MIZAZA-461030 format. One line per 8 residues: number of its first residue (from 1); for each residue y, z, x of N, C-alpha, C. Coordinates in steps of 0.1 Angstrom, whole numbers, plus 5000, padded with zeros to 4 digits. Example, Ala and Ser with C-alpha at 12.3 -4.5 7.8 and 13.67 -1.06 7.14 Angstrom:
2
1 = 4943,5078,5132,4955,5078,5123,4967,5078,5132 | 4978,5071,5128,4989,5071,5137,5000,5079,5129
END
This chain:
203
1 = 5141,4768,4860,5140,4787,4864,5130,4787,4869 | 5128,4789,4890,5115,4793,4887,5112,4810,4884 | 5097,4814,4884,5096,4826,4875,5094,4836,4890 | 5100,4848,4890,5100,4858,4901,5084,4862,4898 | 5081,4872,4907,5073,4880,4904,5074,4896,4915 | 5078,4900,4913,5074,4915,4920,5065,4919,4930 | 5064,4921,4940,5053,4928,4953,5046,4933,4946 | 5033,4932,4944,5029,4950,4942,5026,4957,4951
9 = 5030,4974,4951,5026,4982,4959,5017,4987,4975 | 5016,4986,4976,4997,4988,4990,4995,5000,4983 | 4988,5002,4982,4972,5014,4971,4973,5015,4983 | 4974,5028,4987,4960,5033,4998,4949,5033,4998 | 4936,5027,5005,4925,5030,5001,4913,5026,5010 | 4902,5026,5013,4895,5026,5021,4883,5008,5022 | 4878,5008,5035,4872,4993,5033,4858,4994,5028 | 4856,5003,5019,4845,5010,5013,4849,5008,5001
17 = 4856,5012,4995,4865,5006,4987,4862,4992,4980 | 4865,4984,4990,4871,4971,4989,4856,4962,4991 | 4855,4972,4997,4838,4962,5003,4829,4962,4985 | 4836,4976,4977,4820,4979,4967,4830,4971,4953 | 4845,4978,4959,4846,4970,4940,4845,4954,4939 | 4845,4956,4925,4846,4943,4925,4856,4932,4919 | 4853,4921,4927,4861,4909,4928,4869,4906,4916 | 4882,4906,4910,4882,4902,4895,4896,4887,4904
25 = 4895,4876,4898,4903,4870,4896,4916,4866,4891 | 4927,4864,4897,4946,4858,4900,4937,4850,4885 | 4948,4851,4873,4953,4843,4867,4963,4832,4866 | 4973,4831,4883,4981,4825,4880,4996,4835,4875 | 4996,4844,4865,5008,4860,4861,5002,4868,4866 | 4989,4872,4871,4985,4885,4877,4981,4880,4885 | 4979,4892,4896,4973,4887,4905,4961,4889,4906 | 4951,4886,4917,4938,4892,4916,4939,4904,4931
33 = 4926,4905,4926,4920,4923,4934,4912,4922,4931 | 4911,4936,4940,4896,4950,4942,4893,4956,4923 | 4888,4955,4916,4889,4966,4912,4877,4974,4922 | 4883,4987,4916,4877,4999,4919,4881,5007,4912 | 4877,5023,4917,4882,5038,4906,4896,5037,4899 | 4902,5034,4908,4916,5041,4911,4923,5023,4901 | 4918,5018,4899,4926,5005,4896,4924,4989,4901 | 4931,4987,4894,4930,4971,4904,4945,4971,4921
41 = 4930,4970,4930,4943,4967,4942,4945,4952,4946 | 4954,4949,4946,4963,4934,4949,4963,4936,4956 | 4975,4943,4970,4975,4950,4973,4972,4959,4988 | 4967,4967,4998,4963,4972,4999,4969,4978,5015 | 4966,4997,5016,4972,4997,5029,4954,5010,5033 | 4955,5004,5045,4941,5009,5050,4942,5015,5066 | 4943,5024,5071,4942,5030,5085,4928,5030,5091 | 4926,5021,5102,4913,5023,5107,4913,5019,5125
49 = 4904,5018,5131,4903,5006,5148,4904,5000,5146 | 4908,4990,5158,4907,4974,5164,4895,4973,5163 | 4883,4970,5165,4870,4972,5168,4866,4952,5174 | 4878,4945,5167,4873,4928,5176,4881,4922,5172 | 4883,4911,5186,4899,4903,5182,4890,4885,5183 | 4900,4875,5173,4895,4868,5173,4909,4853,5170 | 4908,4844,5180,4922,4839,5175,4931,4839,5159 | 4917,4835,5150,4921,4843,5139,4927,4856,5136
57 = 4920,4866,5140,4928,4876,5133,4922,4885,5139 | 4922,4894,5133,4906,4908,5135,4902,4918,5130 | 4888,4923,5136,4880,4933,5132,4887,4945,5123 | 4888,4950,5117,4889,4971,5113,4886,4976,5106 | 4878,4989,5119,4869,4999,5110,4871,5014,5109 | 4870,5013,5096,4878,5028,5091,4862,5042,5089 | 4857,5041,5093,4844,5046,5089,4831,5047,5080 | 4842,5043,5071,4833,5035,5055,4827,5019,5057
65 = 4835,5020,5069,4828,5001,5072,4841,4998,5075 | 4837,4981,5084,4842,4973,5088,4846,4957,5087 | 4857,4958,5087,4869,4939,5078,4875,4934,5088 | 4871,4922,5079,4878,4913,5089,4899,4909,5088 | 4904,4909,5096,4918,4906,5084,4924,4896,5095 | 4930,4888,5087,4934,4876,5091,4952,4873,5091 | 4953,4867,5103,4964,4860,5101,4968,4851,5099 | 4973,4850,5083,4985,4830,5081,4992,4828,5088
73 = 5000,4840,5076,5014,4838,5077,5018,4849,5087 | 5013,4856,5089,5022,4869,5098,5016,4868,5111 | 5021,4875,5115,5022,4871,5136,5012,4882,5137 | 5007,4877,5150,4990,4882,5151,4995,4890,5167 | 4989,4905,5154,4994,4918,5170,4993,4917,5179 | 5001,4923,5187,4990,4923,5202,4982,4934,5207 | 4980,4943,5201,4979,4953,5197,4961,4951,5205 | 4956,4960,5215,4940,4959,5219,4928,4966,5211
81 = 4921,4960,5216,4908,4967,5208,4907,4979,5208 | 4907,4994,5201,4900,5005,5201,4916,5010,5192 | 4926,5001,5195,4941,5011,5189,4941,5012,5168 | 4943,5027,5167,4944,5029,5158,4958,5026,5147 | 4952,5015,5140,4964,5006,5130,4967,5010,5116 | 4979,5009,5108,4979,5006,5099,4985,4992,5092 | 4972,4991,5083,4966,4977,5081,4980,4978,5066 | 4983,4966,5064,4993,4965,5052,4986,4947,5047
89 = 4981,4948,5036,4975,4932,5041,4968,4931,5018 | 4968,4918,5013,4959,4913,5003,4947,4905,5004 | 4936,4916,4997,4923,4914,4994,4921,4902,4989 | 4911,4896,4995,4908,4882,4992,4891,4879,4992 | 4884,4873,4986,4873,4871,4980,4870,4859,4988 | 4861,4846,4999,4864,4840,4994,4845,4837,4997 | 4835,4829,4989,4824,4825,4989,4818,4838,4997 | 4817,4847,4987,4807,4868,4985,4817,4873,5000
97 = 4825,4873,5006,4828,4871,5016,4840,4878,5020 | 4845,4889,5018,4862,4901,5013,4865,4901,5027 | 4877,4900,5025,4886,4904,5043,4903,4911,5036 | 4908,4907,5045,4926,4905,5042,4939,4897,5046 | 4944,4897,5042,4950,4886,5046,4964,4894,5048 | 4970,4896,5066,4976,4906,5068,4990,4900,5061 | 4995,4914,5064,5015,4915,5064,5019,4921,5075 | 5012,4932,5070,5021,4943,5083,5009,4946,5092
105 = 5007,4951,5107,5000,4963,5116,5008,4967,5121 | 5016,4981,5123,5014,4990,5135,5003,5004,5134 | 5007,5001,5149,5006,5011,5150,5004,5023,5152 | 4994,5038,5151,4995,5049,5150,4985,5058,5158 | 4994,5070,5153,4984,5082,5161,4976,5084,5158 | 4971,5096,5159,4947,5100,5156,4951,5110,5146 | 4966,5117,5147,4959,5123,5132,4966,5118,5126 | 4968,5104,5119,4978,5100,5105,4965,5094,5102
113 = 4953,5094,5109,4937,5087,5099,4929,5100,5096 | 4939,5121,5097,4933,5132,5095,4945,5130,5079 | 4955,5126,5082,4957,5127,5068,4958,5117,5060 | 4953,5103,5065,4950,5095,5052,4933,5097,5048 | 4922,5105,5058,4914,5115,5048,4921,5123,5038 | 4930,5132,5041,4932,5146,5031,4941,5131,5015 | 4947,5121,5020,4956,5113,5010,4942,5108,4999 | 4933,5103,5006,4922,5095,4995,4918,5104,4987
121 = 4913,5118,4996,4911,5131,4988,4914,5131,4982 | 4928,5130,4978,4938,5137,4965,4934,5122,4957 | 4938,5114,4958,4933,5101,4947,4920,5101,4944 | 4907,5103,4949,4892,5106,4945,4894,5110,4928 | 4901,5116,4922,4907,5119,4913,4915,5116,4903 | 4925,5105,4910,4937,5098,4902,4931,5086,4898 | 4927,5084,4889,4929,5071,4877,4931,5070,4869 | 4935,5051,4866,4940,5043,4866,4945,5046,4879
129 = 4953,5036,4889,4967,5027,4891,4975,5020,4881 | 4986,5031,4880,4988,5022,4861,5010,5022,4869 | 5015,5011,4859,5027,5018,4864,5038,5026,4856 | 5049,5027,4859,5059,5036,4862,5064,5038,4848 | 5065,5043,4844,5071,5046,4828,5092,5056,4828 | 5099,5043,4822,5107,5048,4829,5115,5048,4810 | 5119,5066,4810,5119,5074,4793,5136,5080,4795 | 5149,5072,4789,5156,5075,4787,5164,5076,4801
137 = 5158,5065,4809,5172,5067,4817,5167,5077,4830 | 5144,5079,4835,5146,5086,4837,5126,5084,4835 | 5126,5087,4850,5115,5084,4855,5101,5092,4846 | 5093,5094,4848,5084,5098,4843,5071,5098,4845 | 5064,5109,4854,5052,5115,4859,5043,5114,4853 | 5035,5101,4845,5025,5102,4834,5010,5106,4844 | 4999,5113,4842,4993,5120,4841,4982,5107,4847 | 4977,5114,4856,4969,5101,4863,4978,5086,4871
145 = 4985,5092,4875,4998,5087,4882,4988,5090,4898 | 4993,5076,4901,4998,5074,4917,5014,5083,4923 | 5005,5092,4928,5027,5100,4924,5035,5083,4938 | 5031,5080,4947,5036,5069,4957,5039,5057,4950 | 5038,5055,4941,5038,5045,4924,5049,5053,4925 | 5052,5064,4916,5065,5068,4910,5076,5068,4925 | 5070,5072,4927,5087,5071,4939,5090,5054,4943 | 5079,5048,4946,5084,5033,4947,5094,5027,4936
153 = 5089,5028,4923,5093,5030,4911,5107,5036,4912 | 5111,5044,4913,5124,5047,4914,5136,5050,4920 | 5125,5046,4938,5134,5033,4939,5139,5026,4938 | 5131,5013,4927,5133,5001,4927,5142,5004,4913 | 5148,5012,4904,5152,5021,4898,5160,5024,4900 | 5171,5024,4913,5184,5034,4912,5189,5027,4923 | 5180,5011,4928,5183,5001,4938,5198,4996,4927 | 5207,4990,4931,5219,4983,4926,5219,4971,4937
161 = 5210,4967,4944,5210,4957,4957,5214,4959,4969 | 5219,4973,4969,5224,4977,4980,5215,4990,4985 | 5204,4996,4982,5196,5008,4980,5197,5012,4974 | 5193,5027,4974,5189,5033,4968,5190,5048,4978 | 5197,5059,4973,5204,5073,4976,5190,5081,4980 | 5187,5085,4984,5176,5096,4989,5176,5104,4983 | 5185,5120,4978,5183,5126,4971,5184,5121,4956 | 5191,5107,4953,5192,5107,4939,5179,5101,4938
169 = 5166,5096,4944,5153,5093,4949,5145,5115,4937 | 5151,5118,4945,5143,5131,4950,5148,5144,4936 | 5157,5139,4932,5162,5142,4921,5159,5139,4911 | 5150,5119,4912,5143,5118,4894,5130,5126,4897 | 5127,5128,4909,5115,5125,4909,5110,5142,4902 | 5101,5143,4893,5093,5155,4893,5081,5161,4907 | 5070,5152,4906,5064,5157,4912,5065,5169,4928 | 5060,5168,4935,5057,5174,4946,5058,5170,4962
177 = 5067,5178,4969,5071,5171,4981,5078,5150,4981 | 5090,5158,4975,5089,5141,4968,5098,5140,4989 | 5100,5145,5000,5106,5142,5012,5084,5136,5016 | 5083,5146,5019,5071,5135,5020,5062,5124,5020 | 5068,5128,5005,5059,5112,5001,5069,5092,5002 | 5087,5103,5003,5094,5088,5009,5087,5092,5024 | 5091,5093,5033,5092,5094,5044,5071,5087,5048 | 5066,5089,5036,5049,5087,5042,5054,5069,5042
185 = 5062,5066,5026,5066,5051,5022,5069,5042,5032 | 5079,5055,5037,5089,5044,5053,5078,5043,5062 | 5070,5051,5067,5055,5053,5081,5048,5038,5077 | 5049,5038,5064,5037,5027,5058,5039,5011,5058 | 5053,5019,5056,5061,5006,5057,5068,4994,5045 | 5060,5003,5032,5062,5000,5019,5077,5002,5015 | 5090,5006,5016,5103,5010,5017,5111,5015,5032 | 5121,5009,5034,5126,5006,5043,5144,5011,5049
193 = 5146,5018,5053,5159,5028,5053,5170,5015,5053 | 5180,5011,5048,5186,5003,5049,5200,5012,5064 | 5200,5021,5057,5209,5034,5072,5207,5045,5064 | 5206,5056,5070,5198,5073,5067,5203,5073,5051 | 5194,5082,5051,5200,5085,5038,5193,5074,5018 | 5195,5059,5030,5194,5047,5019,5187,5041,5021 | 5176,5035,5007,5164,5031,5011,5161,5021,5002 | 5152,5006,5008,5148,5000,4995,5135,4998,4995
201 = 5131,4992,4987,5117,4985,4983,5113,4974,4994 | 5105,4974,5002,5100,4962,5010,5094,4948,4999 | 5105,4941,5001,5103,4931,4990,5093,4916,4993
END
């Protein structure tokens, strides 16, 4: 029986962090990624501006740095240069060159840039990125926990194959602004709405 791997949560991060962090090679069981202050980033969520395009991808700038985004398996986005986009992708390192392998790219309003700055400012004091802890059927948010990962973990825990009820997710979540987190995860493409009030992790 083939071994199945859970899809990693896309962690909000800056290009500067992805460029400066130490590269960790995958082991075949654990994914590779960039080691930064909040832990291992093997799937990244970056908001920036498309500043250049070529046949294989595009260049993304988020004011902390610039990085190439390569569209190997994903469709090349049609967004023109100058578009603000959310990119979800996997960091890679080839001969010292750091880049992202594109999974999702969607255009955003400029207001999302400020939202992401504030989000990253909150995360700056949170370390490390860790796993969801389930105790007695409840998901507990441990100290130093990334709240987005907590919500994603709750959705996975409650999903019986037909999705998870948003009200049930919010009832389990003990942190602040659960509704805002669910909405943000939907906007960022980490979970999707099967139908009103029912969400599922994008696997």
